[in-house]
C-alpha positions in Angstrom: 53.5 98.5 6.1 51.8 97.3 2.9 48.1 96.7 2.4 46.9 93.2 1.8 44.5 92.2 -0.9 42.1 90.7 1.7 42.1 94.0 3.7 41.2 96.0 0.5 38.5 93.5 -0.4 36.8 93.6 3.0 36.9 97.4 3.1 35.4 97.7 -0.4 32.7 95.1 0.3 31.7 97.1 3.4 32.1 100.7 2.3 30.5 100.3 -1.1 28.0 97.5 -0.2 29.5 95.6 -3.1 27.9 92.5 -4.5 31.3 91.3 -5.8 34.9 92.4 -5.4 38.1 91.0 -6.9 41.4 92.3 -5.8 44.5 91.2 -7.7 48.0 92.0 -6.4 50.1 92.3 -9.5 53.3 92.9 -7.5 53.9 89.3 -6.3 52.4 89.9 -2.9 54.1 93.2 -1.8 50.9 95.2 -2.3 52.4 97.9 -4.5 50.5 97.2 -7.7 46.8 96.5 -7.2 44.0 95.9 -9.6 40.4 95.8 -8.4 37.0 94.9 -9.9 34.0 96.1 -7.9 30.3 95.5 -8.6 28.0 97.7 -6.6 24.6 99.2 -6.9 26.1 102.4 -5.6 27.5 102.9 -9.1 24.1 103.0 -10.8 23.6 106.3 -12.7 27.1 107.5 -12.0 29.7 108.3 -14.6 33.1 106.7 -14.4 34.8 109.6 -12.6 32.2 109.6 -9.9 32.5 105.8 -9.5 36.2 106.1 -9.1 35.8 108.9 -6.6 33.7 106.6 -4.4 36.3 103.9 -4.5 39.1 106.4 -3.8 37.2 107.8 -0.9 36.5 104.3 0.5 40.3 103.6 0.4 41.6 107.0 1.3 43.8 105.6 4.1 45.1 102.7 2.1 45.6 104.2 -1.4 48.6 106.3 -0.3 50.5 103.0 0.4 49.9 101.6 -3.1 52.3 102.6 -5.9 49.9 101.6 -8.8 46.2 101.2 -8.5 43.7 100.4 -11.3 40.0 99.9 -10.9 37.0 98.6 -12.9 33.7 99.7 -11.5 30.5 98.0 -12.7 26.8 98.0 -11.7 25.2 94.6 -11.2 23.5 94.8 -14.6 26.8 95.7 -16.3 28.5 92.8 -14.5 25.8 90.4 -15.7 26.1 91.6 -19.2 29.9 91.2 -19.1 29.5 87.6 -17.7 26.9 86.7 -20.4 29.2 88.1 -23.2 32.1 86.0 -22.0 30.1 82.8 -21.8 
């Protein structure tokens, strides 16, 4: 059974108390190649490896079902800066 983008989004929103989550299924809907963008206050003061560890822990049951998984983890301030830079 494959994991859906919506299931991943809901789990990340809850587990990481995320302000914003984008889940993109790059495998045409089969759930085997997933890219996520997560904005959470829980990432504040953490290095990239620790941030990714939080995400991996939150998705420990689902991640084994995904062939390729990439993540971008941002704090709300980093997200705002990125949004302003792209405007």
